[in-house]
C-alpha positions, 0 to 999 in steps of 0.5 A: 794295155799300153794305153792303160799303162801310160795313163797309170804312169801319168797318174802317179801322185804323192801321199805327202802325209805318209811320205810315200809314193803310189807306184805305177803297179797296183800289186806292189801298192796293194802289198801283193809283192814286197811284204814291207813297202816302207820302213826300217828295220826290216821284218823277218818276212821282208828280209827273206823277200829281199834276199831272193835274187832280184830277177825273182822280185820284178813286177810281174814275176809274182803272176808269171808275167813279163812286164819289163817296162815296170822294172825301173819304176817300182822299188826293188832292193838290189842284190849282189849275192848273199846279204852283201847289198843289204849289208851295204844299205844297212851301213848307209842307214847307220850313217844317216842315223849318225847324221840326223837333221839339216845338211847342205847337200844330199847325194843320191845315186850309183858308183859315180855318186859313190866315188865323190867319196863315200862312208862305205869307203874312207868317208873322205870326199874327193879333191874336186868336192873339197876344192869347191864345197868343203864348207858344205855339210854333205851326205853321200848315199851312192851305191855302186851298181844301183839302178833307179828301182834300187834307189827307190827301195832305199829311199823308202826303207830308212835310206834318208829318214831324219835328214833335212837337206837343202839341196839334193843331187840325184844321178841315176840310170847308167846301170839301167842301160843293161836292161834297156833292150827289155825295158825300153828307154822311156821306162828308164827315163821314167825311173829317173822321174820316179826317183825325183818324185820320191825325193820331192815327196820326202823333201818338199822344201829342198832344191832337187838337181837331177843330173842326166846320165853321163856318156860312156864308151863311144858313139855307135856303141849301144850303151852310149846310144841308149844313154843318149836316147834315155836323156832325150826321153828325160827331157820330154818328161819336163821335170824342170816344170816343177820350180824345185827341180833343176835338170843338169845336162853334162853331155857337152862337158864330157864329149868332144865335138864328134860325140866321142867322150873326153878320155881324160875325164874318164877312168880306164873303163870309159864309164867312171870318172877320173879326178879331172872328170869330177872337177868338171862335174863340180864346176857345173854344180857350183853355180847352182849351189851358190844360188841355192846355198849362197856359199854359206854351208853348215860346215861341221864334221859328218859322222861315220858310224862305227863298223860292227862285227857279225856279233854287233861289236865295234870293229877297230879302225881300218888299216891302210887297206880297209877290209869288211870284216862283217862279210869275209871274202871266201871261195866255195869248195867247188871252186877249189876243185879242178874244173871238168872238161867237155867230153871231147876234151876241147874246152872247160865245162863252165859254171853257166850251164846254158852256155855249155849247152850252146844256148847263147854263143853259137860257136863255143870253140874254134877259129875261124868263126862261123857266120853265125858266131861273127854276127853274135860277137858284133852285138854289144857285149851287154847283150851277150852277158849270161842271163840276158838270153832269159832276161835275168841279171846274173852278174856272178856268171859274168867273169866265169863265162867266155865272152868276146870283147867289143870295140866299135868299128872305127870305119863306122860299120857295125863290125867289132874291131876287138875281133880284128885285134884278136885275129891279128894276135893269132896271126902273130902266133902262127908267124912266130913258129917257135914261141919262147914267151907268150904274154896274155892280158889287158892294156898293161900287157899290151904296153910291153909292145910287140902286139896287135898295134905294131908297137915295138917291144919297149926298152925294159922288155928288150933289156931282159928278154930281147933274145927270146921269141916273144908274142904279145896277145895283150888287148887293152880293156880285156877282162878275164871272160875275154881271155877265156873266149880268146883261148877257146877261139884260136889264141894259142892254137898250135903253139906250145910256148916255153912260158906263158905270162898271164896278168888279168883282172884290173878291168874286172875290179870295176865290175866288182865295184860298180855292178856288185859282181862277187869278188869270188867270181873274179878270183874264179875267173882267173883260175879258169884262165889258168886251167884253160891255158893248161888245157891248151898248152900242157907243156908250158909253164905259166906265170900268173902275175897278181893284179898290180895295185891301182887307183887308191888301194884303200877304197873303191876300185883299188880296194877291189883289186886288193880283195881279188888278190887276197882270194887268189892266194886262197885258191893256191893255184901254184899248187900245180907245179907248172904254175908260178905266182908273181906278187909285185905289190910291194914293188909298186906301193909305199910302206903306208900302202899308197901307190908309187905314182912315179912308176905309173904313166897316169899316176894310178893304173898304166905303167910308165917306163920306170914301172915297166923297168921294175916289172921286167926286172922282177919277171926276169927273176922268175922267167930266167930259170924256167926258160933255161930249164925248158931249153935243155 
């Protein structure tokens, strides 16, 4: 079977007259899966097909077979729940139709491509692109969260129809890494090859630049190592043997001599690029563009299609913080109701039933950990995501299912340093005895000081709260699913703080942007954190600090922060008299909606001394009466 599959993959050929690829899965080519293999608009039958969850449309599913090696190389529409991904593709089709004919550069890929500057957001290409390539007529078709199979489907369903690019830049494959434990790295590499093959068929006169997958996270982390192995497998495919294909290897530009990523080139998630990262990427593209385009671009404005309402009417121009009026954010009635507790009262009943039944995490509550649980949490986090145990992609469950974080062990072992930091935080709680204030959150919370890393409390905290017995449980990089796991595994056992301050979610905004996790799941995850705190510390008052503005609030990850905060308002968590909500948005933004960058150490996410001074002052207004009342 393996030999036959290899032969089939090697026998891929193009039908140039039809501009369609013959894919390495005959049932797909024969129309026994996807009812409309090419073309746009979709038939009613095709629309019903692509609105099924993606795991229900994988090769082999139609015959009850598990064929993961074919997933990356057979077209499959993406899926974010409901119509969101399909609506996003349709917007890009409208964009392409508004800009037919010649263009200098066509960009194809996932969120790293999208964040060059996308018509899905402001439509303005970022500063790194503008510096080097402002004269080039550029079409950007990146969609956050896309995998190679999603790009293939888009290319065949109106995604590039009518375009005549001189150069195509494709970078894809990062999101395929979530599935490498099933597919293998060779299949992931062939997914990249398949995208290049498709583009060569559609644009035989264009120069194709295939950028290998950028590094992310750190050496020793499975995700990092699988990218490295996939890139090696791409090299073995010898894509550049085609004189029109040029492989761009950026690994050395984005890593240090020891293999670690160059942190200033990445965002806080160690995946997406900072503006400095895009500057490096642009500098590597420039010699190729100079060679292929001669420094002479078509210029001219790229048209953005008018947004439409569900009734087909134009949407008025966006305000400083754009919203998607065609797909309003909402939470279900079920989410608005109180979450059930387990029969023993020790935990919440989470939305993912297999988790509650112990089919994933072997120790749902308690500290210290069993040997089985310790082994479980030392696995890479993506191997422990809901759905992975049954080979399904269930991003709507990621934020609402407890998951231990993962930091590669600095000593080179297979351990998990995040787990050590959690243990250190538990020790601080126990050593404190009486706790006036407990701080829980990510790096912004950790930045107050007094946490696992031994840093002293910063001046802003000392000024306003120096007399309070405070424990800081913040761990940089934490997301809401990590907070849920920590609360279930000893974080506040035996403690009854007077006030608990929770700020979490900015790291989840990356998952909403890049992986299509529903924004409603992010709001739900924060609600579950509050309910978990109420379960653990019923006498404590809880102050939920809404997400601080971050990045550019008008686009990309910054926009997802706006959306999460809006849904938090809809949840009305402060209807509980023991919960207060603190909104700092106006304190950290200018009247036009941009960030007050002087309050941020890095100008976009982490706070500097001035930022903590503002935060502490506002927090003091809320905490002081609560502490006084609790002290009576």
